[in-house]
Every structure is written in C-alpha cells, then in structure tokens.
C-alpha angles and dihedrals in degrees: 000000000000122000093256093053090044091054093046092051092055092045088056090051091052094047091047091052091051093045092051089057097046095100095045129097115265093257093046090045092052092047090053093048092049092048089052092046090051090050091051089052091051089052092052098255099127095156093052090047091051092050091049092049092048090050089060095050094107090063097053101084094062096046125099115264094256090060093043090054092047089049091053092043093053091042091053091045091052090046091050093050095046119102095211105046134065135193116258102180138031098207100094096042092048087056089051091052090051093047097047092045086067102030108022139083125243093271093051092047090050091049093049092051091045090054091048088053089053089053092055090043089057091045089055094245100134098173093053091043092054090046091055093047090052090050089050091054089052089055093056115103100208091176091061122095090225097049110146096236092169094061090041089055090052091049091055091043095052091046088053092051093050091048092050091051088048091058093255100117095151091061090040090055092059091050090052089053089053090046090054092048092051092046091054088051087053089049090236105143095181095051092047093051091045089056090053089048091054089053085070088061090055091049089048089055088052092050091243096142096166090061091047091055094044096048096041094052092045092050090047091054093048094049089051091047091056092045099253099131094162094051089046091056092045090058092064109074095087093053089046089057090051092054092046091050090052095047091244094141097163091056091045091050091051093057093039088058091053092047093050094046102042111023094081092221098118128082126221090277093054094253122141123253115258111277094024098082090120087091092070086067089053090052092047093051091048094052091043089053094052092047101256098130097170092057090043092054090048093057096038088056091058093044090062096051 
C-alpha cells in the first residue's frame, strides 16, 4: 500500500469513529473517541490517534475531570510515540502526573512519569528526563498480572537512548537489556529485537566493533526469520558504519544494498524519508572511500540539509 492510500485508510477510520459517535451524548461521544484513539495507539498508529484526539478537542471543556485527564494522557502518549512531533512544554504532563498520583493505578502512574520524561528529553534536559524514567520504573508493579510490560520496555528504551546521547553507553547498554526483557514479557517481538539492535549503538559508542557486527547480524537474521524484512534492513546502519570505518567497502556496499532495497525509507525517486537523511552521510562516506569524490560531494550536500 502506498503512503497516500495508507493515509486515506486511516482518515476513513477516524471519520467513521466520529460518525459513529454523532448521536451520543457528549460524555459518551468522548469516551468512544478516546477508546478508539487508545486502540489506534495499541495498533501502532500514533499519528492517526493524535489526529482523532485533536478532532475531539472542542468537547473536552465540558467533560468531567476524569475524561479530561484521560484525553490529555492519550494525547501526550500519541505525541510521544509520533515520529514527527515533539513536546514543547511540561505543564500539562506535570498536571497528569499529579492527577494520576491521586486517582490512577500503577500502570497509569508509570505512563504519566514516562511521558514527563519524554517531555524533558525533547526539551534537552537529560538529567530530569532520566530522573522521570527512573521514577516511572519505580511505579511498575512487575509482580502484578496486569503489569504494563510494553510501557515499561519503552521506559527502559528511552532511558537508554538518553544515556547513550549523554556519553554513558555502558549504562545505556544495561537499560537496553532490560527493555528487551520487558518487551519479551509483553510478547512484542519487534520491540524486543529493536532493543537488541540498539545495543549495537551502545557498543559502537564504546568502540567495540566486534560486538556491533555480531549483534547487528544476529538481529537481522531474527527479524528476517519472523518475516519483518523492513525492520531487518533498518537494523543495519550501525554495522555499515563499522565497515566504512574499517575501509571494508565491499562489505559496506553489500549491506547498503539491502538497506536501500528493503528498509522502505525511500520514495519513488530514491530520496530518503523525512528525518532519515543521516543515510546521505553514509552514501557520501562510501563514495569518498572508493575514490568517487563527485558522488561523495553530492550526498554530503544532502546530508547537511
């Protein structure tokens, strides 16, 4: 399915959800919209969920506080899981933390603190982000049958990413291991394998190239085994960098070809998806390494846009 058709299909879902609620009372309508938004989030459609939640914004003021807080919680959750939006203020999410401390269960309190950590991550405040993620972990009741292992995995994963960016890859590596363990508990194969894949980034930061190669190839094989060809290809950039660094251009080219063919990040013209322009730097380094300076300059120019 092309991106236009994909977007249209989710627009239809959103319109259908709103139409189905048209005859309901405002509170019932909001409850139905929020249930649908929550379902879209669970299915991995954060953008569609965010659009649906935003479309119901004119109903929020007249809803009881419990619904208003759920609306803001799901909106923040959709915002946090979206690839194209970032948090710009902590005020609303701090209110959510306060509300769910008094009215929520352990899973809701964990989610609220996780989202506050994502706010500080986007604001560039690594210490406060890590503090919130640690608080979120403390909220998790891992002995409970209804523990939200999926959110817990994301908490560990985001903490790992912040630690890696803060030049603490050894600590980030341990968080990725915990993220993978929680993802397996949640029976989310993709999230678990992604956590293992991110471990390669931590090893790369520690200059442990043998571990990068070993982990990346193992993750690639497992993604392929479970039929996730696109995720398999997306796990390769770190190992490509290792081969480029070592002047192993034939090996780099082999995995670059897989990435370009199977990752699903290129449009019909061969251009990268927005936010993935890092790969132009990979291409530039490859062509520079094999002595094709004109091609190298061409891709380096796009990597700096």
